[in-house]
ZAGU-956963 format. One record per residue (C-alpha): residue in three letters; residue number from 1; x, y, z. Coordinates in steps of 0.1 Angstrom, whole numbers, plus 5000, padded with zeros to 4 digits. Example, Ala and Ser with C-alpha at 12.3 -4.5 7.8 and 13.67 -1.06 7.14 Angstrom:
<rozas>
ROZA   aa    i    xx    yy    zz
ROZA  ALA    1  5123  4955  5078
ROZA  SER    2  5137  4989  5071
</rozas>
This chain:
<rozas>
ROZA   aa    i    xx    yy    zz
ROZA  MET    1  2484  3020  4027
ROZA  THR    2  2480  3048  4047
ROZA  SER    3  2498  3082  4058
ROZA  PRO    4  2529  3078  4078
ROZA  ALA    5  2537  3097  4108
ROZA  THR    6  2561  3124  4099
ROZA  ALA    7  2568  3142  4132
ROZA  LYS    8  2607  3136  4139
ROZA  GLN    9  2617  3132  4171
ROZA  ASP   10  2645  3147  4197
ROZA  THR   11  2675  3124  4187
ROZA  SER   12  2692  3134  4219
ROZA  MET   13  2666  3115  4238
ROZA  PRO   14  2667  3082  4249
ROZA  THR   15  2634  3071  4230
ROZA  ALA   16  2651  3037  4226
ROZA  GLU   17  2642  3031  4259
ROZA  LEU   18  2605  3046  4263
ROZA  THR   19  2575  3023  4254
ROZA  PRO   20  2551  3036  4225
ROZA  ASP   21  2517  3045  4233
ROZA  PRO   22  2502  3011  4220
ROZA  SER   23  2467  3039  4217
ROZA  SER   24  2488  3058  4190
ROZA  LYS   25  2477  3058  4157
ROZA  SER   26  2507  3042  4140
ROZA  MET   27  2508  3016  4170
ROZA  VAL   28  2471  3007  4165
ROZA  GLN   29  2479  3001  4129
ROZA  ALA   30  2511  2978  4136
ROZA  GLN   31  2491  2956  4156
ROZA  GLN   32  2465  2952  4132
ROZA  ILE   33  2489  2943  4105
ROZA  LEU   34  2509  2921  4129
ROZA  THR   35  2477  2901  4137
ROZA  ASP   36  2462  2904  4102
ROZA  VAL   37  2489  2903  4079
ROZA  PHE   38  2515  2880  4100
ROZA  GLY   39  2494  2861  4123
ROZA  TYR   40  2508  2870  4156
ROZA  GLY   41  2494  2882  4186
ROZA  SER   42  2515  2901  4203
ROZA  PHE   43  2551  2918  4199
ROZA  ARG   44  2582  2909  4215
ROZA  ASP   45  2602  2933  4233
ROZA  PRO   46  2615  2954  4217
ROZA  GLN   47  2600  2948  4184
ROZA  ASP   48  2572  2977  4192
ROZA  ARG   49  2599  3000  4201
ROZA  ILE   50  2615  3001  4170
ROZA  ILE   51  2584  2996  4147
ROZA  SER   52  2575  3032  4171
ROZA  SER   53  2604  3045  4161
ROZA  VAL   54  2611  3037  4125
ROZA  THR   55  2580  3044  4115
ROZA  ASP   56  2577  3080  4128
ROZA  GLY   57  2611  3088  4103
ROZA  GLN   58  2640  3078  4127
ROZA  ASP   59  2672  3055  4119
ROZA  ALA   60  2681  3024  4137
ROZA  LEU   61  2705  3002  4141
ROZA  VAL   62  2690  2967  4154
ROZA  LEU   63  2708  2938  4171
ROZA  MET   64  2687  2906  4174
ROZA  PRO   65  2691  2870  4177
ROZA  THR   66  2684  2851  4149
ROZA  GLY   67  2647  2841  4151
ROZA  GLY   68  2639  2874  4173
ROZA  GLY   69  2616  2887  4146
ROZA  LYS   70  2640  2911  4127
ROZA  SER   71  2622  2908  4100
ROZA  LEU   72  2592  2927  4113
ROZA  CYS   73  2610  2958  4121
ROZA  PHE   74  2612  2970  4089
ROZA  GLN   75  2584  2950  4072
ROZA  ILE   76  2554  2966  4095
ROZA  PRO   77  2567  3004  4090
ROZA  ALA   78  2570  2998  4052
ROZA  LEU   79  2530  2990  4051
ROZA  ILE   80  2523  3021  4072
ROZA  ARG   81  2544  3047  4055
ROZA  GLU   82  2536  3060  4021
ROZA  GLY   83  2559  3045  3995
ROZA  THR   84  2580  3015  3991
ROZA  ALA   85  2605  3000  4014
ROZA  ILE   86  2641  2993  3997
ROZA  VAL   87  2651  2963  4014
ROZA  VAL   88  2690  2954  4009
ROZA  SER   89  2698  2919  4013
ROZA  PRO   90  2734  2898  4004
ROZA  LEU   91  2721  2864  3995
ROZA  ILE   92  2693  2860  3963
ROZA  ALA   93  2679  2828  3980
ROZA  LEU   94  2676  2851  4013
ROZA  MET   95  2655  2875  3993
ROZA  GLN   96  2634  2850  3971
ROZA  ASP   97  2625  2833  4010
ROZA  GLN   98  2614  2865  4020
ROZA  VAL   99  2594  2877  3988
ROZA  VAL  100  2574  2846  3987
ROZA  ALA  101  2566  2843  4024
ROZA  LEU  102  2555  2880  4021
ROZA  LYS  103  2531  2872  3989
ROZA  GLN  104  2517  2844  4004
ROZA  ASN  105  2506  2868  4034
ROZA  GLY  106  2492  2892  4007
ROZA  VAL  107  2519  2915  4005
ROZA  SER  108  2531  2933  3977
ROZA  ALA  109  2569  2925  3972
ROZA  ALA  110  2595  2920  3945
ROZA  CYS  111  2633  2914  3941
ROZA  LEU  112  2659  2925  3918
ROZA  ASN  113  2689  2905  3914
ROZA  SER  114  2713  2885  3886
ROZA  SER  115  2688  2857  3883
ROZA  LEU  116  2659  2874  3867
ROZA  GLU  117  2655  2878  3830
ROZA  ALA  118  2657  2912  3816
ROZA  ASP  119  2620  2916  3809
ROZA  VAL  120  2610  2903  3843
ROZA  ALA  121  2635  2928  3860
ROZA  GLN  122  2619  2955  3836
ROZA  ALA  123  2587  2949  3846
ROZA  VAL  124  2598  2952  3886
ROZA  GLU  125  2613  2985  3882
ROZA  GLN  126  2579  2998  3864
ROZA  GLN  127  2562  2985  3894
ROZA  PHE  128  2585  3000  3917
ROZA  LEU  129  2584  3035  3898
ROZA  ALA  130  2540  3033  3899
ROZA  GLY  131  2544  3027  3935
ROZA  GLU  132  2527  2994  3935
ROZA  LEU  133  2552  2974  3956
ROZA  ASP  134  2550  2978  3993
ROZA  LEU  135  2587  2962  3996
ROZA  LEU  136  2613  2955  3972
ROZA  TYR  137  2645  2934  3978
ROZA  VAL  138  2676  2946  3962
ROZA  ALA  139  2713  2932  3964
ROZA  PRO  140  2738  2956  3973
ROZA  GLU  141  2757  2956  3941
ROZA  ARG  142  2723  2963  3922
ROZA  LEU  143  2712  2992  3945
ROZA  LEU  144  2748  3011  3939
ROZA  THR  145  2744  3011  3901
ROZA  SER  146  2736  3046  3886
ROZA  ARG  147  2707  3033  3869
ROZA  PHE  148  2689  3023  3901
ROZA  LEU  149  2699  3049  3923
ROZA  SER  150  2682  3070  3893
ROZA  LEU  151  2651  3050  3902
ROZA  MET  152  2650  3052  3935
ROZA  LYS  153  2653  3095  3931
ROZA  GLN  154  2625  3089  3910
ROZA  ALA  155  2602  3068  3932
ROZA  ARG  156  2588  3072  3967
ROZA  LEU  157  2604  3057  3992
ROZA  ALA  158  2588  3046  4028
ROZA  LEU  159  2622  3033  4041
ROZA  VAL  160  2659  3013  4035
ROZA  ALA  161  2663  2985  4057
ROZA  ILE  162  2702  2972  4055
ROZA  ASP  163  2698  2940  4063
ROZA  GLU  164  2725  2917  4075
ROZA  ALA  165  2744  2947  4084
ROZA  HIS  166  2775  2934  4100
ROZA  CYS  167  2789  2924  4062
ROZA  VAL  168  2796  2962  4068
ROZA  SER  169  2823  2961  4087
ROZA  GLN  170  2861  2949  4080
ROZA  TRP  171  2861  2936  4115
ROZA  GLY  172  2831  2911  4109
ROZA  HIS  173  2827  2876  4100
ROZA  ASP  174  2813  2882  4066
ROZA  PHE  175  2825  2912  4050
ROZA  ARG  176  2814  2924  4018
ROZA  PRO  177  2831  2954  4003
ROZA  GLU  178  2796  2970  3990
ROZA  TYR  179  2785  2968  4022
ROZA  ALA  180  2807  2998  4026
ROZA  GLN  181  2794  3024  4003
ROZA  LEU  182  2761  3022  4012
ROZA  SER  183  2768  3053  4033
ROZA  VAL  184  2752  3070  3997
ROZA  LEU  185  2719  3063  4012
ROZA  HIS  186  2720  3086  4035
ROZA  GLU  187  2737  3115  4013
ROZA  ARG  188  2712  3109  3985
ROZA  PHE  189  2681  3103  4005
ROZA  PRO  190  2687  3123  4041
ROZA  ASP  191  2650  3123  4052
ROZA  VAL  192  2641  3088  4041
ROZA  PRO  193  2646  3063  4075
ROZA  ARG  194  2671  3038  4076
ROZA  ILE  195  2668  3006  4094
ROZA  ALA  196  2702  2982  4100
ROZA  LEU  197  2696  2950  4113
ROZA  THR  198  2723  2921  4122
ROZA  ALA  199  2723  2892  4147
ROZA  THR  200  2759  2889  4150
ROZA  ALA  201  2781  2922  4163
ROZA  ASP  202  2807  2925  4187
ROZA  GLN  203  2810  2962  4201
ROZA  ARG  204  2841  2968  4172
ROZA  THR  205  2812  2955  4143
ROZA  ARG  206  2788  2976  4161
ROZA  GLU  207  2813  3009  4160
ROZA  GLU  208  2817  3008  4126
ROZA  ILE  209  2786  2995  4114
ROZA  ILE  210  2774  3031  4130
ROZA  GLU  211  2807  3049  4111
ROZA  ARG  212  2800  3035  4078
ROZA  LEU  213  2764  3038  4075
ROZA  ASP  214  2764  3075  4085
ROZA  LEU  215  2741  3065  4120
ROZA  GLY  216  2757  3085  4141
ROZA  ASN  217  2717  3099  4152
ROZA  ALA  218  2702  3065  4151
ROZA  GLU  219  2686  3048  4181
ROZA  LEU  220  2703  3021  4194
ROZA  PHE  221  2683  2986  4199
ROZA  ILE  222  2700  2957  4218
ROZA  SER  223  2679  2924  4226
ROZA  SER  224  2696  2896  4244
ROZA  PHE  225  2717  2873  4226
ROZA  ASP  226  2705  2844  4247
ROZA  ARG  227  2689  2816  4229
ROZA  PRO  228  2683  2797  4264
ROZA  ASN  229  2662  2766  4244
ROZA  ILE  230  2698  2757  4225
ROZA  ARG  231  2718  2733  4247
ROZA  TYR  232  2755  2738  4236
ROZA  ALA  233  2779  2710  4235
ROZA  ILE  234  2819  2710  4224
ROZA  SER  235  2839  2681  4223
ROZA  GLY  236  2869  2667  4204
ROZA  LYS  237  2870  2656  4169
ROZA  VAL  238  2874  2613  4177
ROZA  ASN  239  2850  2592  4157
ROZA  ALA  240  2829  2620  4146
ROZA  LYS  241  2809  2605  4119
ROZA  GLN  242  2800  2574  4143
ROZA  ARG  243  2792  2602  4176
ROZA  LEU  244  2775  2628  4154
ROZA  LEU  245  2750  2594  4140
ROZA  LYS  246  2749  2585  4178
ROZA  PHE  247  2735  2616  4187
ROZA  ILE  248  2708  2623  4162
ROZA  GLN  249  2696  2587  4169
ROZA  ALA  250  2699  2599  4207
ROZA  ASN  251  2681  2631  4205
ROZA  HIS  252  2665  2638  4169
ROZA  ASP  253  2652  2605  4153
ROZA  GLY  254  2635  2620  4126
ROZA  ALA  255  2640  2651  4127
ROZA  ALA  256  2654  2684  4106
ROZA  GLY  257  2685  2691  4115
ROZA  ILE  258  2714  2711  4097
ROZA  VAL  259  2754  2692  4098
ROZA  TYR  260  2781  2718  4086
ROZA  CYS  261  2815  2709  4073
ROZA  LEU  262  2838  2732  4060
ROZA  SER  263  2849  2711  4023
ROZA  ARG  264  2825  2701  3995
ROZA  LYS  265  2846  2664  4001
ROZA  ARG  266  2836  2663  4035
ROZA  VAL  267  2796  2673  4028
ROZA  GLU  268  2796  2647  4005
ROZA  SER  269  2809  2620  4026
ROZA  PHE  270  2787  2627  4058
ROZA  ALA  271  2756  2631  4037
ROZA  GLU  272  2764  2594  4021
ROZA  TYR  273  2771  2582  4054
ROZA  LEU  274  2740  2592  4071
ROZA  SER  275  2722  2580  4043
ROZA  ASP  276  2730  2548  4043
ROZA  ASN  277  2724  2545  4081
ROZA  GLY  278  2688  2554  4078
ROZA  CYS  279  2690  2594  4078
ROZA  ARG  280  2674  2620  4052
ROZA  ALA  281  2706  2635  4043
ROZA  LEU  282  2707  2656  4013
ROZA  PRO  283  2743  2679  4004
ROZA  TYR  284  2746  2712  3995
ROZA  HIS  285  2779  2730  3987
ROZA  ALA  286  2789  2751  3958
ROZA  GLY  287  2801  2721  3933
ROZA  LEU  288  2766  2711  3932
ROZA  ASN  289  2747  2723  3894
ROZA  SER  290  2719  2751  3910
ROZA  LYS  291  2691  2728  3902
ROZA  THR  292  2703  2702  3924
ROZA  ARG  293  2711  2726  3953
ROZA  GLU  294  2676  2744  3944
ROZA  LYS  295  2658  2710  3947
ROZA  ASN  296  2678  2699  3980
ROZA  GLN  297  2670  2733  3999
ROZA  ALA  298  2634  2732  3987
ROZA  GLU  299  2631  2696  4002
ROZA  PHE  300  2647  2703  4035
ROZA  LEU  301  2627  2737  4041
ROZA  GLN  302  2596  2719  4028
ROZA  GLY  303  2599  2681  4040
ROZA  GLU  304  2602  2666  4071
ROZA  GLY  305  2629  2652  4088
ROZA  VAL  306  2655  2662  4064
ROZA  ILE  307  2690  2666  4074
ROZA  MET  308  2712  2692  4053
ROZA  VAL  309  2749  2686  4050
ROZA  ALA  310  2766  2716  4037
ROZA  THR  311  2793  2739  4037
ROZA  ILE  312  2785  2776  4053
ROZA  ALA  313  2771  2787  4016
ROZA  PHE  314  2739  2771  4030
ROZA  GLY  315  2715  2787  4059
ROZA  MET  316  2714  2828  4059
ROZA  GLY  317  2679  2834  4060
ROZA  ILE  318  2667  2798  4060
ROZA  ASP  319  2635  2808  4076
ROZA  LYS  320  2624  2769  4091
ROZA  PRO  321  2612  2771  4124
ROZA  ASN  322  2618  2735  4134
ROZA  VAL  323  2657  2728  4130
ROZA  ARG  324  2662  2707  4158
ROZA  PHE  325  2705  2707  4159
ROZA  VAL  326  2732  2722  4142
ROZA  ALA  327  2761  2701  4143
ROZA  HIS  328  2796  2716  4134
ROZA  MET  329  2819  2687  4122
ROZA  ASP  330  2844  2714  4119
ROZA  LEU  331  2857  2745  4135
ROZA  PRO  332  2840  2777  4123
ROZA  LYS  333  2860  2809  4118
ROZA  SER  334  2849  2829  4150
ROZA  ILE  335  2822  2831  4175
ROZA  GLU  336  2799  2857  4152
ROZA  ALA  337  2800  2828  4124
ROZA  TYR  338  2793  2798  4156
ROZA  TYR  339  2768  2821  4168
ROZA  GLN  340  2748  2825  4135
ROZA  GLU  341  2750  2791  4122
ROZA  THR  342  2737  2776  4159
ROZA  GLY  343  2709  2800  4157
ROZA  ARG  344  2699  2787  4130
ROZA  ALA  345  2684  2758  4153
ROZA  GLY  346  2649  2764  4175
ROZA  ARG  347  2636  2793  4156
ROZA  ASP  348  2604  2779  4172
ROZA  GLY  349  2617  2783  4208
ROZA  LEU  350  2616  2744  4214
ROZA  ALA  351  2646  2725  4230
ROZA  SER  352  2668  2722  4203
ROZA  ASN  353  2709  2715  4200
ROZA  ALA  354  2740  2730  4192
ROZA  TRP  355  2768  2702  4186
ROZA  MET  356  2801  2703  4173
ROZA  THR  357  2835  2684  4173
ROZA  TYR  358  2867  2701  4167
ROZA  GLY  359  2905  2687  4164
ROZA  LEU  360  2941  2705  4166
ROZA  GLN  361  2940  2702  4123
ROZA  ASP  362  2912  2724  4125
ROZA  VAL  363  2930  2752  4141
ROZA  ILE  364  2958  2747  4117
ROZA  GLN  365  2938  2749  4088
ROZA  GLN  366  2921  2780  4101
ROZA  ARG  367  2958  2798  4107
ROZA  GLU  368  2966  2788  4076
ROZA  TRP  369  2937  2799  4056
ROZA  ILE  370  2940  2835  4076
ROZA  ASP  371  2984  2838  4072
ROZA  GLN  372  2975  2827  4036
ROZA  SER  373  2946  2852  4025
ROZA  GLU  374  2956  2884  4008
ROZA  ALA  375  2945  2908  4036
ROZA  PRO  376  2961  2934  4051
ROZA  ASP  377  2978  2928  4087
ROZA  LEU  378  2960  2940  4109
ROZA  ILE  379  2928  2921  4095
ROZA  LYS  380  2947  2891  4097
ROZA  ARG  381  2958  2900  4132
ROZA  VAL  382  2919  2903  4141
ROZA  GLU  383  2909  2869  4125
ROZA  HIS  384  2936  2851  4147
ROZA  ASP  385  2926  2873  4174
ROZA  LYS  386  2887  2857  4167
ROZA  LEU  387  2899  2822  4160
ROZA  ASN  388  2914  2823  4198
ROZA  ALA  389  2884  2837  4212
ROZA  LEU  390  2868  2807  4196
ROZA  LEU  391  2895  2783  4206
ROZA  GLY  392  2888  2797  4245
ROZA  LEU  393  2847  2789  4243
ROZA  CYS  394  2860  2754  4228
ROZA  GLU  395  2883  2746  4262
ROZA  THR  396  2866  2766  4287
ROZA  ILE  397  2856  2744  4316
ROZA  HIS  398  2832  2768  4325
ROZA  CYS  399  2795  2777  4317
ROZA  ARG  400  2797  2780  4276
ROZA  ARG  401  2763  2804  4277
ROZA  GLN  402  2780  2827  4301
ROZA  LEU  403  2814  2833  4278
ROZA  LEU  404  2792  2831  4246
ROZA  LEU  405  2773  2859  4257
ROZA  LYS  406  2804  2881  4271
ROZA  HIS  407  2818  2883  4239
ROZA  PHE  408  2787  2900  4225
ROZA  ASP  409  2790  2923  4257
ROZA  GLU  410  2763  2907  4278
ROZA  ASP  411  2766  2896  4311
ROZA  MET  412  2750  2866  4327
ROZA  LYS  413  2753  2860  4364
ROZA  GLU  414  2749  2827  4369
ROZA  ALA  415  2756  2793  4348
ROZA  CYS  416  2729  2784  4324
ROZA  GLY  417  2723  2747  4336
ROZA  ASN  418  2718  2739  4296
ROZA  CYS  419  2753  2734  4281
ROZA  ASP  420  2777  2701  4283
ROZA  THR  421  2802  2722  4309
ROZA  CYS  422  2770  2734  4332
ROZA  LEU  423  2755  2695  4330
ROZA  GLY  424  2793  2676  4338
ROZA  ASP  425  2790  2662  4306
ROZA  VAL  426  2829  2672  4298
ROZA  GLU  427  2858  2654  4312
ROZA  THR  428  2887  2677  4321
ROZA  TRP  429  2923  2665  4330
ROZA  ASP  430  2957  2680  4343
ROZA  ALA  431  2976  2691  4313
ROZA  THR  432  3007  2702  4330
ROZA  GLU  433  3026  2678  4322
ROZA  ALA  434  3019  2672  4285
ROZA  ALA  435  3020  2707  4282
ROZA  ARG  436  3058  2705  4291
ROZA  LYS  437  3060  2677  4271
ROZA  ALA  438  3051  2701  4241
ROZA  LEU  439  3070  2728  4252
ROZA  SER  440  3102  2712  4251
</rozas>
């Protein structure tokens, strides 16, 4: 590896808006790595600005949609700066997939998690201390142990990347208590740049990420959350299985897709139904043994035209560019969850579909789960608010994309023309009389 650019920038300046000098030493290196290692010809905005900032030693908070190329924003600085980049990742499958991809590109990468045998984990630790790794992926639980923090003290660190940073927020849809303790990184390693990344964070969640991770001086990079290649469609839950099959046959026959269901039983039922009707459909849920889950996931990733029918435990970090559709057969918990899950479609930029059915029973079930949880009353109120916001998206007669983006504080002036409401595929009716009857 080559020496890093060590000059600190004035954090009072709006550097996140500045275009880096493509002729600077670090950006020449970054462009060469982008082409030679990862096979891309040019950066997407704002990848180059993020990479320049982190390479120069600045902290950064990056909000970028799924498929926007977040990983490159820390992987390339890791290859420019001296030392090993620590990547905090919440899921074993997620870190394993990224490590495999990096190794295929000739990058020295490894992971430390509970799936490793003791001797293998010890060998990875020795590689880390010897400076032989460019990137080391670690679960937050492992990073917070006194043993690993001691190893970090002994090693040379290039940077720390905190992936899926929304997990730090109590207001987020995927809260992980261990993430809330990651402020220890700034306390113990104040001179090591940190980059926090997420694809789903509203204003409240962003504020908590900054506060909990002590990123008050970080540069903020917010990309558009719009995924124009995805067509959104939401309808009532009537004849759901038949309509799903008809949707697949009409739009994505022989294509890869993901079908989300809330329960294991529904996963099995939908997978069996689709298989019986000519689709290559496989189940994925926590009730299956690990070997079956791994086999089904591998077949989905490596095969063609495989449909994965799954609970929401499946999908985070899945890097399959040609997923042509994501279908929800039950209501998700929030707009953030819906956006993240639908974002697994169309990562290659080609036309894709986000298709969902929902019903009154979904709403009742979600509300019961919230009320019966052991969360504090304040968190329950927030979760009810998030569910209500999602219902607003489901029931709107206006452009769904406008409402979806507004939730992430992004203003879209014109209707998108690529959702069911814009295309006139949604039936509307005067509910005045029905509402009166319901209220009575």
